[in-house]
C-alpha positions as CSV (number, residue, x, y, z in Angstrom):
1,M,-4.7,-39.7,58.8
2,T,-6.1,-39.8,62.3
3,A,-9.7,-40.8,63.1
4,L,-11.5,-39.7,66.3
5,A,-14.5,-41.6,67.5
6,H,-16.9,-40.6,70.3
7,E,-14.7,-42.3,73.0
8,T,-11.8,-39.9,72.2
9,L,-13.7,-36.7,72.0
10,E,-13.4,-35.4,75.6
11,A,-10.1,-33.6,74.8
12,V,-11.6,-31.6,72.0
13,M,-15.2,-31.0,73.2
14,P,-16.1,-27.6,74.5
15,K,-17.6,-27.3,77.9
16,V,-21.4,-27.1,77.5
17,A,-24.2,-27.1,80.0
18,T,-26.3,-29.7,78.2
19,P,-24.4,-32.5,76.4
20,P,-25.4,-33.2,72.8
21,S,-28.1,-35.8,72.4
22,D,-26.5,-38.1,69.9
23,L,-23.2,-39.0,68.3
24,D,-23.8,-36.7,65.3
25,D,-24.1,-33.7,67.7
26,V,-21.1,-34.8,69.6
27,L,-19.0,-35.0,66.5
28,W,-20.3,-31.8,65.1
29,Q,-19.5,-29.8,68.2
30,A,-16.1,-31.4,68.4
31,W,-15.3,-30.7,64.8
32,K,-16.3,-27.0,65.2
33,A,-14.1,-26.8,68.3
34,M,-11.0,-28.3,66.8
35,E,-7.9,-26.2,66.2
36,L,-5.6,-27.9,63.7
37,P,-2.0,-27.1,62.8
38,E,-1.5,-25.5,59.4
39,G,-1.6,-28.0,56.6
40,Y,-4.2,-30.3,58.2
41,H,-8.0,-30.5,57.7
42,A,-10.7,-32.5,59.5
43,E,-13.8,-34.2,58.0
44,I,-16.7,-36.1,59.6
45,V,-17.1,-39.4,57.7
46,E,-19.4,-42.3,58.9
47,G,-19.2,-41.5,62.6
48,F,-15.5,-40.5,62.8
49,I,-13.7,-37.2,62.7
50,E,-10.8,-37.9,60.3
51,V,-7.8,-35.6,60.3
52,S,-5.6,-35.5,57.2
53,P,-2.6,-33.6,56.1
54,T,-2.4,-31.6,52.9
55,G,-1.8,-33.9,50.0
56,R,1.7,-34.4,48.5
57,Y,2.7,-32.6,45.3
58,S,1.5,-35.3,42.9
59,H,-1.9,-35.3,44.6
60,G,-2.3,-31.5,44.4
61,R,-1.0,-31.5,40.8
62,I,-3.8,-33.8,39.6
63,A,-6.5,-31.9,41.6
64,N,-5.4,-28.5,40.2
65,R,-5.0,-29.7,36.6
66,L,-8.6,-31.1,36.9
67,R,-10.0,-27.9,38.3
68,D,-8.2,-25.7,35.7
69,K,-9.7,-27.7,32.9
70,L,-13.2,-27.8,34.5
71,V,-13.1,-24.0,34.9
72,V,-12.8,-23.7,31.1
73,F,-15.3,-26.5,30.4
74,L,-17.9,-24.9,32.7
75,A,-17.3,-21.3,31.6
76,Q,-20.4,-19.2,30.9
77,G,-22.6,-21.7,32.7
78,E,-24.3,-21.7,36.1
79,F,-22.0,-24.2,37.7
80,V,-18.4,-23.8,38.8
81,A,-15.5,-26.0,40.0
82,R,-14.4,-25.4,43.6
83,Q,-11.7,-26.6,46.1
84,D,-10.9,-26.1,49.8
85,M,-14.5,-25.7,51.0
86,N,-16.6,-27.6,53.4
87,V,-19.4,-29.6,51.9
88,I,-22.0,-30.4,54.6
89,H,-24.8,-32.9,54.7
90,K,-26.7,-33.6,58.0
91,R,-23.8,-32.7,60.2
92,K,-21.4,-34.7,58.1
93,V,-18.5,-32.6,56.7
94,W,-16.3,-33.3,53.7
95,I,-13.6,-31.4,52.0
96,P,-13.4,-32.9,48.5
97,D,-10.3,-32.4,46.3
98,V,-12.6,-30.9,43.6
99,F,-16.3,-30.5,43.3
100,I,-18.8,-28.8,41.1
101,A,-21.6,-26.7,42.5
102,L,-23.9,-23.9,41.6
103,E,-22.0,-20.6,41.2
104,D,-24.9,-18.6,42.8
105,A,-25.2,-20.8,45.8
106,E,-26.1,-18.3,48.5
107,E,-29.3,-20.1,49.4
108,H,-27.3,-23.3,49.9
109,I,-24.8,-21.9,52.4
110,T,-25.3,-23.4,55.8
111,E,-26.9,-21.0,58.4
112,D,-23.6,-20.8,60.3
113,G,-21.7,-20.1,57.2
114,L,-19.3,-23.0,57.7
115,G,-19.9,-24.6,54.2
116,I,-22.1,-25.3,51.3
117,D,-24.9,-27.8,51.6
118,A,-24.5,-31.0,49.6
119,S,-27.8,-30.2,47.8
120,A,-26.0,-27.7,45.6
121,V,-23.2,-30.1,44.7
122,Q,-23.5,-32.0,41.4
123,L,-20.1,-33.8,41.2
124,I,-17.3,-34.7,43.6
125,V,-13.8,-35.9,42.7
126,E,-11.4,-37.4,45.2
127,V,-7.7,-38.1,44.3
128,V,-6.9,-41.1,46.3
129,S,-4.0,-40.6,48.8
130,P,-1.5,-43.3,49.8
131,G,-2.0,-45.4,52.9
132,S,-4.5,-48.1,53.7
133,D,-6.8,-45.8,55.8
134,S,-6.8,-43.1,53.1
135,I,-7.5,-45.6,50.3
136,T,-10.4,-47.2,52.2
137,R,-11.8,-43.8,53.1
138,D,-12.1,-42.6,49.5
139,R,-13.0,-46.0,47.9
140,T,-15.4,-47.2,50.5
141,R,-16.5,-44.8,53.3
142,K,-16.8,-41.7,51.2
143,R,-18.4,-43.7,48.4
144,R,-21.2,-44.6,50.8
145,E,-21.4,-41.1,52.3
146,Y,-21.7,-39.4,48.9
147,A,-24.4,-41.9,47.8
148,R,-26.3,-41.3,51.0
149,A,-26.2,-37.6,50.3
150,G,-27.4,-38.1,46.7
151,I,-24.3,-36.6,45.1
152,P,-25.1,-37.3,41.4
153,V,-21.6,-38.2,40.3
154,Y,-18.6,-39.3,42.3
155,V,-15.2,-39.7,40.6
156,L,-12.2,-41.4,42.1
157,I,-8.7,-40.8,40.5
158,D,-6.7,-43.7,41.9
159,D,-3.0,-44.2,41.5
160,F,-3.2,-47.3,43.6
161,D,-5.7,-49.3,41.6
162,E,-4.0,-51.4,38.9
163,G,-1.4,-48.7,38.2
164,G,-3.9,-45.9,37.8
165,T,-7.7,-45.9,37.2
166,I,-10.5,-43.5,37.0
167,T,-13.8,-44.7,38.5
168,V,-17.0,-42.8,37.6
169,L,-20.0,-43.5,39.9
170,S,-23.5,-42.3,39.1
171,A,-27.2,-43.0,39.8
172,P,-26.9,-42.8,43.7
173,D,-29.4,-44.8,45.8
174,P,-29.4,-42.8,49.1
175,E,-31.3,-45.4,51.2
176,A,-28.9,-48.2,50.2
177,A,-25.8,-45.9,50.2
178,V,-24.7,-47.3,46.9
179,Y,-24.2,-46.0,43.3
180,D,-26.0,-48.1,40.8
181,D,-23.8,-47.2,37.8
182,E,-20.0,-47.6,37.7
183,V,-17.5,-47.2,35.0
184,R,-13.8,-47.9,35.5
185,A,-11.0,-46.9,33.0
186,A,-7.3,-46.9,33.0
187,Y,-5.5,-43.5,33.0
188,R,-4.4,-44.1,29.4
189,S,-8.0,-44.7,28.2
190,G,-9.7,-41.9,30.2
191,A,-13.2,-41.7,31.5
192,T,-16.1,-39.4,30.5
193,I,-18.6,-37.8,32.9
194,P,-22.0,-39.2,31.9
195,E,-24.4,-36.5,33.2
196,G,-24.8,-33.2,34.9
197,P,-23.0,-29.9,34.2
198,A,-19.7,-31.7,33.3
199,K,-21.4,-34.2,31.0
200,G,-19.0,-35.0,28.2
201,F,-15.9,-33.9,30.1
202,T,-13.1,-36.5,29.8
203,I,-10.5,-37.1,32.5
204,G,-7.4,-38.6,30.9
205,E,-3.6,-38.6,31.1
206,E,-3.4,-34.9,30.5
207,I,-4.9,-34.6,34.0
208,T,-3.8,-37.8,35.7
209,G,-0.4,-38.4,34.1
210,A,0.6,-41.8,32.8
211,S,-0.4,-45.1,34.4
212,R,2.4,-46.4,36.6
213,N,2.4,-49.7,34.9
214,Q,2.3,-48.3,31.4
215,A,5.4,-48.9,29.2
């Protein structure tokens, strides 16, 4: 993963007559101007543009297993499971591994059509990638960002936490950028979503695979 702060943006900023007034505008314009190689995506997280490659096979397998099961669980309802879309909140941009949003979300699409507003999103799941920067991004920086945006439920599926854990965060406090409720469970035990359209849905080993330290 590569992070670009304001001091490195000159190479990717378009030429404009009037420079943006603040860092959020600078990052937003730079993000929109970026042309990335196939297999990479860029997000804006806590004052940085973060460029990441497509996840390795094990990462994608977990995300796709989860989405497949959520599609069945949410069938016939007004919410759907999505991937590979920009979720936007006040010129912050995220591309979650899986998220749940309103199926009929036209009124929540941003004016420029670049993504869906975070106000339509009820749950976000991140499958933690290897590497200290990626782990910190999902466990810490995105945790704060999603709480600031008021995302009701944030789930981390984490191969690198005690051999494999699922952390379910709920009750966001946007002003403090924290989640007030947290439940952590080993892969073998599974964790259940406590609220929202996926309430009662359990994430267990059929999605995550076995814990790495399990006999």
